[in-house]
N, C-alpha and C positions, 0 to 999 in steps of 0.2 A: 323209860329210857335208862340206859346203863352208863357206867363209866366211872370217872373220878368222884370220890365223895368229897363234898365241899363243906368246909366250916367257914366262918366269916373271914378269917385271915386268908385262906386259900382263895375264896371268891375275890377278895380285894386283889390278890396277886394275879389272878386270872384277868381281872379288868385291866390292870395295868400292863400286863404282858401280852394279852391276846387281842384286846379291842384295838382295831385299826383306827388311827386318828382320822377325824372327819375329813381333813384335807387330803388324806390318802385314798379316799373312796370315790373321787370324782368319776372314775371310769365305771364304777359300779352303778352310780346314779344313771349315767348315760345308757349302760346296758339294760338296766331295769326299764327305763323309759322306752327304749326300742322294743324290748320284749313284750311289754304290756300293750303297746300300740297294735300288736298283731292279735291280741285277744280282745277282752272287753274293755281294756284300758282303766286307768284309775283317775278319779276326779276327786276334789276336796270333799271331805265328809263321808267317803266310803270307809268300809271296815276291812282291815288287813289282820289276819292271824299270823303272829310271829311264833312259831312252834319251836320249842327249845331255845327260848330267847336269851339264855345266859344272863349276863348283866345288863342287857338292854342297849348295847351300842347300835345295832341296826334298827331296833324298835324306835329309838329317838331319831335316827337318820330318816327312816320312812315317814315318820310323822312330819318332820320339818320339811323334807323335800316335796312331799305330795299333798300335805294337808289332810291326811287320812287319819282316821281313828284306828289306833293299834291296840289289839288285845294280845298281850305278850303272855305266852303260856310257858311256864317253867317249873319242873318238878323239884328242883333243889331250892330249899328255903333261903339259904344263905345268898345264892345267886340272885334269887327273885327280889330279895330285899334291896339290891343295888339298882334295879330297874327304875329309871326316872318315871315318877308318876305325874301325869298332867291331867287335871280334871277337865271333864267335858262340860263346858258352861256356855250358855247363851248360843247354843248351836255350834260352838267351836269344837272340833274333834280333840280328843285327849289320848292319853296312854294309860291303860290299866294293866295290872300284872296279876295273873291268876295262877294258882296251883293246878297242875294237870300234866297229862302225858300225850304223846302223839296219837296213841290208840284210845284215849279217853279225854277228849277235849271238853272243857266246861263251857260250852257255848251251845246255843240253840241250832236247830236244823236250818240249813239253807240261808244263813244270815250274813255270811262273809263274802266279800268281793274278791279276795285274793289271799293266798297263804305264802308265807316266807318261811323256808327251812335253811337256816344258815349254819353249815359245818356241823350238822347234827345227825345225818343219816346213819353214821356208824355207831351212834348211840341208841338207836331204835331196834329193839330185839325182834319185833314182828312188823316188818315194813308193809306186807299186804294188809294187815289190820290197820295200820296207820293210813294207808291209802283209802281204805273204805271209810274211815272216820273223817278224813278230809273231804271225801265225796259227800258225806252227810252234812257237813258243816258249811260247805261252800255253795253258792248259788250256781245254777247251771251255767257251764261255760266259763266259770271263774278260773284263773290261772293258779297253778302251784309253781313258785319260783324256788329252785333248789341251788344253793351255793355250796359246793362240796369239791373235795378231791376224789378222783376216780382212778382205778387201776389202769396203767398204761398212759395216763394223761397228766401225771404229776411231776414231770421232770423239771418244770419251772418254778416249783414251790421252793421257797427259801430253806425250809427245813431239809428237803431232799437234796438241795444243793450242797449244804454243809454237813448234813448228817445222812449220807446215802443209804445207810442201813434202814432208815424209816421206810424205804420202799417195800420191805417185807411186810410192814403193818398195813400200808395202803393196799397192797395186793390182796389183802384179805377183805377189803371193802366190797360192797356190791358194785358190779360194773354198770356203766350207762345202760346197756341193753337189759341187765337184770332189773334195774330200777324201773325202767320203762315197762317191762313186762308186769312187775308187781302193780304199777299204777294202771296199766291197761286193763287188768282184771277188774278194777274199780271203776272203769269207764273213762279213764284219762288217755289222752293222745299226746305224743311227743310233738312239741311245736318248735323248739330252738335249743341248740347247744352251742355255747360260745365260751372261750377262754377269756378271762377278764383280769387285767393287772390291778395291783393295789400297792400303795406305798405303806408297807407294814410299820415303818418307823421312819423318821427323817433321814436317817443314814444307817449304814451297817454297823458303825460303832455304837449308835444309840440302840439299835436292835439287839446287839450282843449284851448290852447292859440291862435290857428289859427281860431277856429270855429266862424263863423259869421252867425247870424240868417237870416239876410237880403239877403244872397247870396244863400239860399237854400229853395226851395219851400216847402219841407217837414217840415222844422223847422218853416217856416213862418205860416204854417197852425196850429201850436200848440197854445194853450192858453198861456198867460204869466206864469201861474202857472205850467203848464206841461213843459214848457221850462226850468224854474228855477229848477224844480225837476230833470230834466235830466242833467243839468249842475252840480248840486250837486253830482249826481251819478258819473259823469265823474271826477270831482275833487277829489272824495273819492277813486277812483281807484288808483292802483299802477301807479305813473307817469312815471316809467321806463319801464312799460310793452309795448310790441309791439302794434302799432296802426294798427292792421291787420283787413281789411274789405274785403268782398267778393261780387262779382257781377257776373252776367251770361254773357256769350258770346254765342249768338245765331247766327248761320251761315245759310244763305239761298243762293241758286244759281239757 
């Protein structure tokens, strides 16, 4: 995977600025529950791969919500160090963090019950290879749940709202049809596509205070002038307004 190079300080900034508070993820829990009901489903003790896990916000959420064992795979050592570790003891599922890439997962063949890819597609240089690797690592029929922005579908993202120049970066991402084609070649079929809201911070004022340019590839791509204009728009907004952003959940199995 490619993208920002993280040291410990940048990883900490990422965690503070980019991890959505658990209270803001209620709609994601419901969307995941609905999505997996249409496939094999998830039950306590099953294994979920979190590919490109970052600092582990969703790894912890998936573990807590569904009682699953989470194998969090993250190539950046500084990010991986912040993933919560939960030992698997007495039959209770845990969270483990492993070094690896989407196209080279450090897991055995056919052992995982689902895979989660959260905001990571655009950091994977060879998506067809990653799709083949997921097919190897997953049990037959196991779902891949992809949380991402896609070209033409990102107008309700908070960054696009206040930094409209970020659309140029998002337009370079793989489209929904392109991702589905890459995964179809590895034997996956599209099952569901739905837009999901999240409360990225308690309020827009809080969100503005958390925002860090260096932790976001879309903001890093902006000129200094475009970034400052976006921050001015954000500071001029009602600071008490909800910081609601939307992303897509694409499910393949």
